[in-house]
C-alpha positions as CSV (number, residue, x, y, z in Angstrom):
1,X,41.3,-45.0,-65.2
2,X,39.4,-42.7,-62.8
3,X,40.8,-41.7,-59.5
4,X,40.0,-43.9,-56.5
5,X,36.8,-43.0,-54.7
6,X,36.6,-42.5,-50.9
7,X,35.6,-46.1,-50.8
8,X,39.2,-47.2,-51.8
9,X,41.4,-44.2,-51.0
10,X,44.1,-44.9,-48.5
11,X,43.1,-48.6,-48.2
12,X,45.7,-51.3,-49.2
13,X,44.8,-52.7,-52.6
14,X,44.5,-56.3,-51.4
15,X,42.0,-55.2,-48.7
16,X,39.5,-53.8,-51.1
17,X,37.0,-56.3,-52.6
18,X,37.1,-56.6,-56.4
19,X,33.5,-55.3,-56.6
20,X,34.3,-52.1,-54.7
21,X,37.5,-51.6,-56.8
22,X,35.4,-51.9,-60.0
23,X,32.7,-49.7,-58.8
24,X,35.4,-47.1,-58.0
25,X,36.6,-47.1,-61.6
26,X,39.5,-49.6,-61.4
27,X,40.0,-53.0,-62.9
28,X,40.7,-55.6,-60.3
29,X,42.6,-58.8,-61.0
30,X,39.3,-60.8,-60.8
31,X,36.3,-59.6,-62.8
32,X,33.5,-59.2,-60.3
33,X,30.0,-60.7,-60.9
34,X,26.7,-60.7,-59.1
35,X,23.1,-61.0,-60.2
36,X,20.0,-58.8,-59.7
37,X,17.3,-60.9,-58.0
38,X,20.0,-63.5,-57.1
39,X,18.2,-63.9,-53.7
40,X,14.8,-65.1,-54.8
41,X,12.5,-67.7,-56.2
42,X,15.2,-69.4,-58.3
43,X,16.7,-70.9,-55.1
44,X,15.0,-73.8,-53.3
45,X,16.4,-72.6,-50.0
46,X,14.7,-69.2,-50.5
47,X,11.3,-70.9,-51.1
48,X,11.8,-73.0,-48.0
49,X,12.8,-69.9,-45.9
50,X,9.8,-67.9,-47.0
51,X,7.2,-70.7,-46.7
52,X,4.0,-69.1,-45.3
53,X,5.6,-65.6,-45.0
54,X,4.4,-62.7,-47.1
55,X,6.9,-60.8,-49.2
56,X,6.9,-57.5,-47.3
57,X,6.9,-59.3,-44.0
58,X,10.0,-61.3,-45.2
59,X,11.7,-58.0,-45.9
60,X,11.0,-56.7,-42.4
61,X,12.0,-59.7,-40.4
62,X,15.7,-59.0,-39.8
63,X,16.9,-62.6,-39.3
64,X,14.9,-63.8,-42.4
65,X,16.0,-60.9,-44.6
66,X,19.6,-61.5,-43.6
67,X,19.4,-65.2,-44.3
68,X,17.8,-64.6,-47.8
69,X,20.5,-62.0,-48.6
70,X,23.2,-64.5,-47.8
71,X,21.9,-67.5,-49.6
72,X,23.2,-66.8,-53.1
73,X,26.6,-65.8,-51.8
74,X,26.9,-69.2,-50.2
75,X,25.6,-71.0,-53.2
76,X,27.1,-69.2,-56.2
77,X,30.3,-67.5,-54.8
78,X,29.2,-64.1,-56.2
79,X,31.3,-61.1,-55.4
80,X,28.5,-59.2,-53.6
81,X,25.3,-59.6,-51.8
82,X,22.4,-57.4,-52.7
83,X,20.2,-56.5,-49.7
84,X,17.0,-58.4,-49.8
85,X,14.2,-55.9,-50.0
86,X,11.5,-54.5,-52.3
87,X,11.0,-51.2,-53.9
88,X,7.8,-50.5,-52.0
89,X,9.3,-51.2,-48.5
90,X,9.9,-47.5,-47.8
91,X,6.2,-46.9,-48.6
92,X,5.1,-49.6,-46.2
93,X,7.4,-48.2,-43.4
94,X,5.9,-44.7,-44.0
95,X,2.4,-46.1,-43.3
96,X,1.1,-46.4,-46.9
97,X,-1.4,-49.2,-47.4
98,X,0.5,-51.3,-50.0
99,X,0.7,-55.0,-50.4
100,X,2.5,-57.3,-52.9
101,X,-0.1,-59.5,-54.6
102,X,1.2,-62.8,-56.0
103,X,1.3,-62.8,-59.7
104,X,0.6,-59.1,-60.0
105,X,3.1,-57.1,-57.9
106,X,2.7,-54.0,-55.6
107,X,-0.9,-52.8,-55.2
108,X,-1.7,-49.5,-53.4
109,X,-5.1,-49.5,-51.6
110,X,-5.7,-45.8,-52.3
111,X,-4.0,-44.5,-55.5
112,X,-2.7,-40.9,-55.4
113,X,-4.5,-39.1,-58.3
114,X,-5.3,-35.5,-57.1
115,X,-3.5,-32.7,-55.4
116,X,-5.6,-33.5,-52.3
117,X,-4.4,-37.1,-52.4
118,X,-0.8,-35.9,-52.6
119,X,-1.3,-33.4,-49.7
120,X,-2.6,-36.3,-47.5
121,X,0.2,-38.6,-48.6
122,X,3.1,-36.2,-47.8
123,X,1.9,-36.0,-44.2
124,X,3.4,-39.5,-43.8
125,X,7.0,-39.3,-42.5
126,X,9.8,-41.8,-43.3
127,X,9.2,-44.9,-41.2
128,X,11.3,-46.6,-38.5
129,X,14.3,-48.2,-40.1
130,X,15.3,-50.3,-37.1
131,X,14.4,-53.6,-38.8
132,X,16.4,-52.7,-41.9
133,X,19.4,-51.6,-39.8
134,X,19.3,-54.8,-37.8
135,X,19.1,-57.0,-41.0
136,X,22.1,-55.2,-42.5
137,X,24.1,-55.6,-39.3
138,X,23.3,-59.3,-39.3
139,X,24.2,-59.7,-43.0
140,X,27.5,-57.8,-42.8
141,X,28.6,-59.8,-39.8
142,X,28.2,-63.0,-41.8
143,X,29.5,-61.8,-45.1
144,X,33.1,-61.1,-44.0
145,X,35.0,-59.6,-46.9
146,X,32.2,-59.9,-49.4
147,X,30.5,-56.5,-49.7
148,X,26.8,-55.8,-49.3
149,X,25.1,-53.5,-51.8
150,X,22.2,-51.4,-50.4
151,X,19.0,-51.3,-52.5
152,X,16.2,-48.8,-53.1
153,X,13.7,-47.8,-55.8
154,X,14.1,-44.5,-57.6
155,X,11.5,-41.8,-56.8
156,X,9.8,-42.0,-60.2
157,X,9.2,-45.7,-59.9
158,X,7.7,-45.2,-56.4
159,X,5.6,-42.4,-57.6
160,X,4.4,-44.5,-60.6
161,X,3.2,-47.2,-58.2
162,X,1.4,-44.7,-56.0
163,X,-0.4,-43.0,-58.9
164,X,-1.2,-46.1,-60.9
165,X,-2.1,-48.1,-57.9
166,X,-0.5,-51.2,-59.4
167,X,2.0,-52.2,-62.1
168,X,1.3,-50.6,-65.5
169,X,2.7,-51.0,-69.0
170,X,2.7,-47.3,-70.0
171,X,2.3,-45.4,-66.7
172,X,-0.2,-43.2,-68.3
173,X,-1.7,-41.8,-65.1
174,X,1.7,-40.9,-63.7
175,X,2.8,-39.3,-66.9
176,X,-0.5,-37.4,-67.1
177,X,-0.1,-36.0,-63.6
178,X,3.5,-34.7,-64.2
179,X,2.1,-32.5,-67.0
180,X,-1.5,-31.8,-65.9
181,X,-0.6,-30.8,-62.3
182,X,3.2,-30.2,-62.2
183,X,3.1,-28.8,-58.7
184,X,1.4,-31.8,-57.3
185,X,3.8,-34.0,-59.2
186,X,6.8,-32.1,-57.7
187,X,5.4,-32.4,-54.2
188,X,4.9,-36.1,-54.7
189,X,8.4,-36.7,-56.1
190,X,10.1,-34.7,-53.3
191,X,8.3,-37.0,-50.8
192,X,9.2,-40.2,-52.6
193,X,12.8,-39.0,-53.0
194,X,13.1,-38.3,-49.3
195,X,11.7,-41.6,-48.1
196,X,13.7,-43.8,-50.5
197,X,16.8,-41.8,-49.9
198,X,16.5,-42.2,-46.2
199,X,15.9,-46.0,-46.7
200,X,19.1,-46.3,-48.8
201,X,21.1,-44.1,-46.3
202,X,20.0,-46.4,-43.4
203,X,21.5,-49.4,-45.2
204,X,24.8,-47.6,-45.9
205,X,25.1,-46.4,-42.4
206,X,24.5,-49.9,-41.1
207,X,27.4,-51.3,-43.3
208,X,26.5,-51.6,-47.0
209,X,29.6,-50.7,-49.0
210,X,27.8,-49.6,-52.2
211,X,24.3,-48.4,-53.1
212,X,22.0,-49.2,-56.0
213,X,19.1,-47.1,-57.1
214,X,16.7,-49.1,-59.3
215,X,14.3,-47.2,-61.6
216,X,12.1,-50.0,-62.9
217,X,9.8,-47.7,-64.9
218,X,12.1,-44.9,-66.1
219,X,12.1,-46.4,-69.6
220,X,8.5,-45.3,-70.0
221,X,9.7,-41.7,-70.1
222,X,11.1,-39.6,-72.9
223,X,14.5,-38.0,-72.3
224,X,12.8,-34.6,-71.9
225,X,10.3,-36.0,-69.3
226,X,13.0,-37.8,-67.5
227,X,15.4,-34.9,-67.2
228,X,12.6,-32.4,-66.3
229,X,10.3,-34.5,-64.1
230,X,12.3,-37.4,-62.6
231,X,16.1,-36.8,-62.7
232,X,16.1,-34.0,-60.1
233,X,14.4,-36.2,-57.6
234,X,16.7,-39.1,-58.1
235,X,19.5,-36.6,-57.5
236,X,17.7,-35.5,-54.3
237,X,17.5,-39.2,-53.1
238,X,21.1,-39.9,-53.8
239,X,22.2,-36.8,-52.0
240,X,21.4,-38.6,-48.8
241,X,24.2,-41.1,-49.5
242,X,26.8,-39.1,-51.3
243,X,28.5,-37.8,-48.2
244,X,28.9,-41.4,-46.9
245,X,31.6,-42.1,-49.5
246,X,30.2,-45.3,-51.1
247,X,29.9,-45.9,-54.9
248,X,26.4,-45.5,-56.3
249,X,24.9,-47.6,-59.1
250,X,21.9,-46.5,-61.1
251,X,19.9,-49.0,-63.1
252,X,16.7,-48.9,-65.1
253,X,15.1,-51.1,-67.8
254,X,14.5,-49.7,-71.3
255,X,16.7,-46.8,-70.5
256,X,19.2,-46.8,-73.4
257,X,18.3,-43.2,-74.3
258,X,18.5,-42.0,-70.7
259,X,22.0,-43.4,-69.7
260,X,23.8,-40.0,-69.6
261,X,21.0,-38.4,-67.7
262,X,20.9,-41.3,-65.2
263,X,24.6,-40.9,-64.6
264,X,24.4,-37.2,-64.2
265,X,22.0,-37.5,-61.2
266,X,25.1,-38.6,-59.2
267,X,25.8,-42.2,-60.2
268,X,29.3,-43.7,-60.3
269,X,28.2,-46.8,-62.1
270,X,25.5,-47.3,-64.8
271,X,23.7,-50.6,-65.0
272,X,22.8,-51.4,-68.6
273,X,19.9,-53.7,-69.5
274,X,20.1,-56.5,-72.1
275,X,18.8,-54.4,-75.0
276,X,22.0,-52.3,-75.5
277,X,25.6,-53.8,-76.0
278,X,28.0,-52.6,-73.4
279,X,30.5,-51.1,-75.9
280,X,27.7,-49.0,-77.3
281,X,26.7,-47.9,-73.8
282,X,30.3,-47.0,-73.1
283,X,30.4,-44.9,-76.2
284,X,27.2,-43.1,-75.3
285,X,28.7,-42.3,-71.9
286,X,32.0,-41.0,-73.4
287,X,34.0,-44.0,-72.3
288,X,34.5,-42.7,-68.8
289,X,31.8,-44.5,-66.8
290,X,32.0,-47.9,-65.1
291,X,29.3,-50.2,-66.4
292,X,27.3,-53.1,-64.9
293,X,25.6,-55.8,-66.9
294,X,24.3,-57.1,-69.1
295,X,23.7,-60.8,-69.7
296,X,20.3,-61.5,-71.2
297,X,18.3,-63.3,-68.6
298,X,16.5,-65.3,-71.4
299,X,19.8,-67.0,-72.3
300,X,20.1,-68.5,-68.8
301,X,17.8,-71.3,-70.1
302,X,19.7,-71.7,-73.4
303,X,22.2,-74.5,-74.0
304,X,25.4,-73.9,-72.2
305,X,27.5,-73.4,-75.3
306,X,25.1,-70.6,-76.3
307,X,25.1,-69.0,-72.9
308,X,28.9,-69.3,-72.6
309,X,29.4,-67.5,-75.9
310,X,27.1,-64.8,-74.8
311,X,28.8,-64.3,-71.5
312,X,32.2,-64.1,-73.2
313,X,30.8,-61.5,-75.7
314,X,29.4,-59.4,-72.8
315,X,32.8,-59.5,-71.0
316,X,34.5,-58.5,-74.2
317,X,32.1,-55.6,-74.9
318,X,32.6,-54.5,-71.3
319,X,36.3,-53.8,-71.9
320,X,35.2,-50.6,-73.6
321,X,34.4,-49.2,-70.2
322,X,37.0,-48.1,-67.6
323,X,35.7,-50.9,-65.3
324,X,33.0,-53.6,-65.6
325,X,30.9,-55.5,-63.1
326,X,29.2,-58.5,-64.8
327,X,25.5,-58.8,-64.0
328,X,22.3,-59.6,-65.8
329,X,20.5,-57.1,-68.0
330,X,17.5,-57.5,-65.6
331,X,16.7,-59.9,-62.7
332,X,17.1,-63.7,-62.4
333,X,13.9,-65.4,-63.8
334,X,12.3,-67.6,-61.1
335,X,12.6,-70.7,-63.4
336,X,16.4,-70.4,-63.6
337,X,18.4,-73.5,-62.7
338,X,20.7,-72.3,-59.8
339,X,23.5,-74.5,-61.1
340,X,23.6,-72.4,-64.3
341,X,24.2,-69.2,-62.2
342,X,27.0,-70.9,-60.3
343,X,28.6,-72.0,-63.6
344,X,28.4,-68.4,-65.0
345,X,30.2,-67.1,-61.9
346,X,32.9,-69.7,-62.4
347,X,33.3,-68.7,-66.1
348,X,33.4,-65.0,-65.3
349,X,36.1,-65.5,-62.7
350,X,38.2,-67.5,-65.2
351,X,37.9,-64.6,-67.7
């Protein structure tokens, strides 16, 4: 068992929520569980709240963002709320012309492809976080003892959107820039690290009790490219929250070969996607790192007996780690029956 982090030191055990204890490397009496994308399209109350309101606008209306963040906690009884936001919100706050197109995802009006493009972009300073701070304050006031997890995208994922201009399968343009013009790439990555780090820091200062850095597209990189061209900038982003004493979670998809490097940027907890069993992930990390995950989202639509057996197997594999927070190996699919998620929470708490 690891030593308590600043998040739990000198605090009575019964006053520290199970999620925070697990994130700090301890095993609480109740196994904690929450779901990535738990606040979203799977909930009818979410669809009603967002009726006629664009995604980014929803993130920047404090009362609406707080309400959406709280909805799955009320419905499912999960052990944490994840702040409702989007990876590209820091770009929007910094003045970048980016929108989320239905059925496609983030689209940048002017992709960043040359050194001149990068030079223009980095003139943008981190935006005003007042709406984010207010939303966090409203959320924390309603959550009570349930902790809020702050959320931000990793620098590589932000840079990939900026260079590609939209979602991409292979991120060829971004990977080309990192090798063809490494100085422009470093300048771009320092900028994305600073704005996403500031965004995450604002949430923690406003009351989030943990922080998750989400690297959607890191799995497109080789280990050498990740360690040389992405990891230093994730470390730079996380440096903005380390001094605040909250546990940090790092998650990416398709990152089974990168887990050690992702931990070494300064993460206390590694999220594991559905492709790699948790006991194997624990072995790759030397058996010393708290894990989060990794129910396969596809099985949420399977017969209950199939899903139940899978959840039990995930929990059993998670015993190989010093501590475990149950989650999905990616986000909740929009078509998920909310009742299934509630039932999974009840099962995990029984286990």
